C-alpha positions, -999 to +999 in steps of 0.1 A: +145-197-103+124-169-088+117-138-108+131-119-078+164-137-076+182-108-093+165-081-073+186-067-045+174-044-017+194-022+006+169-014+033+140-039+027+138-075+037+115-094+013+102-128+020+090-143-013+087-179-001+049-179-004+023-164-027+018-137-001+050-117+000+061-099+031+083-067+028+098-053+059+114-019+057+146-022+077+162+011+090+156+005+127+182+031+137+162+057+119+127+043+128+126+030+092+124+066+078+122+070+041+153+081+022+163+079-014+176+044-010+144+031+006+123+047-021+144+030-047+140-003-029+102+002-029+103+010-066+122-022-073+097-041-052+068-029-073+085-041-104+093-075-089+056-079-079+044-073-115+070-097-129+059-124-104+021-120-108+002-143-108+025-173-106+046-165-076+030-134-061-007-129-053-005-105-024+019-082-005+022-072+032+043-041+040+055-036+075+084-021+094+112-037+114+109-037+151+081-029+175+083+009+174+078+021+139+062+012+106+078+042+089+084+073+110+084+096+079+108+110+054+145+113+063+148+148+078+185+150+071+179+145+034+151+171+034+174+196+052+201+189+027+178+203+000+182+237+015+203+250-014+200+271-045+183+240-062+161+232-032+128+239-050+135+218-080+151+191-059+121+190-035+097+188-065+116+158-079+118+141-045+080+145-041+073+133-076+095+102-070+077+093-039+043+099-055+052+078-085+064+048-064+034+049-040+011+051-070+026+018-082+015+001-050-020+016-054-021+003-090-004-031-084-020-062-098-021-077-063-037-065-031-013-046-009-019-046+029-001-022+053+007-039+086+013-008+107+033-019+137+041+015+153+047+050+141+032+058+107+040+094+104+044+117+074+057+095+045+049+064+066+012+074+068+013+082+031+028+048+023+000+031+043-026+052+025-014+039-008-021+003+003-055-014-003-062-017+034-045-011+067-043-033+097-027-017+128-012-029+161-026-014+193+005+008+197+003+023+162+002+060+158-008+079+126-002+115+116+009+140+090+032+163+111+049+181+081+034+215+091+056+214+122+086+213+098+073+242+077+062+217+050+031+198+039+029+161+029+045+155-005+039+118-013+001+120-017-010+126+019-032+156+013-047+138-018-055+104-004-064+112+032-095+131+024-107+103+001-104+079+030-116+098+061-134+128+046-123+163+039-129+179+073-110+153+092-082+154+066-080+191+069-077+189+107-049+163+106-030+180+078-032+215+093-026+206+130-001+178+125-020+160+152-010+124+159-038+099+165-039+065+181-048+032+164-082+033+181-089+068+169-077+058+134-101+029+134-129+052+144-121+075+116-120+047+090-083+052+084-076+015+094-097-016+089-087-035+120-067-030+152-050-061+168-023-069+194+011-065+178+019-102+182-011-110+160-006-083+134+011-102+106-011-133+112-042-112+108-028-097+076-020-131+063-054-144+071-071-115+052-050-122+021-054-160+022-091-153+012-077-137-019-057-168-028-090-187-031-102-163-058-093-157-094-062-136-095-073-119-127-107-110-111-090-097-080-068-075-101-097-062-121-118-056-090-089-035-076-085-016-109-122-009-113-125+005-078-095+027-084-105+040-118-142+045-110-138+062-077-133+098-090-153+094-122-188+107-126-215+080-121-221+072-158-184+070-166-178+049-135-206+024-145-190+021-179-156+014-164-171-014-143-189-029-173-157-029-193-137-047-167-166-071-161-170-080-198-133-082-204-130-110-178-152-132-201-120-137-222-104-156-193-102-192-185-107-183-149-142-170-156-151-202-174-136-223-146-154-203-118-188-205-134-184-241-143-173-250-108-203-233-093-227-252-115-209-285-109-208-278-071-171-281-068-142-258-057-127-239-086-091-242-096-080-208-109-048-205-129-047-168-136-053-173-173 
C-alpha cells in the first residue's frame, strides 16, 4: 500500500505511480487560483512527500491543469471577503499559511520542479519561486501584480524574487506589477529553460531522471546545504557545507558510491 493511499486532495491531481511524482493543480474554471482548499491540498502534498521519501518519492513536478494557467494567483474573492473588522489579522494568518506551505516545498527532501504551463501570477509566481528550478512553456507569463489590487505579494514573493533575479529587477516587477514573457523570464534568470508546451512535462521528467541516478540522501543534503548556506556569512556557510559533507559519511550510500567508482561499476543507491 502506498504511503499516499489515505491522502485525499480536493483540487490537486497527484500521480504517484513513479518515483517522480506529478502534482497538477486543478481549478481550471478559476485558472487554478489559490484558495484555502488548494493551500490545504498543497500542505497535505508536502507531508505525503516526506512520508514517501526515499522509497516511493524521489522528485516532484508541480504544474497546472490546462494550457492557459499554472496558477493565476490567489483567489480574489477570498481576499475581498477579508474586508471586515478582522481583515488585518485574517490577512496576516492567510499570508503566514501560504508562506509556511511554500517553505515546505523549498525545504522538501526531494527536488521540486515547477512546470509553468501558462500564467504564473501573484501566488502562482510565488509557488514557482519556492521550487528548486522552473521550466516554462513558451506561452508562460510571470508577474507579481498585487500592487494593482492595493496589495503586495504575501507568500514570499518580495523575499525570494530578489534572491533569484537581483534586487533591482525584483523591485521593478514588484512595484510596477509588470507581467513578463517566458523568454524575458529566461533572460532574467527566473526560469532555467523554455520549451514548447507539448514538451514541458517531458523536459521536467528528463531533468529529474538524472536525480534518480544519484544518492537520494546526497541529493537531499545538497539541497539543504544550498538553502542553509545561501544567506549565511562565508565562514558560517563553509561550516554548514562541511557538516553536511561529513554527516554523509555515516551513510551506506556514501560507501556504495565510492566503492562503485573504484570498482568501475554503476552504484546501486538505497537511500540508507
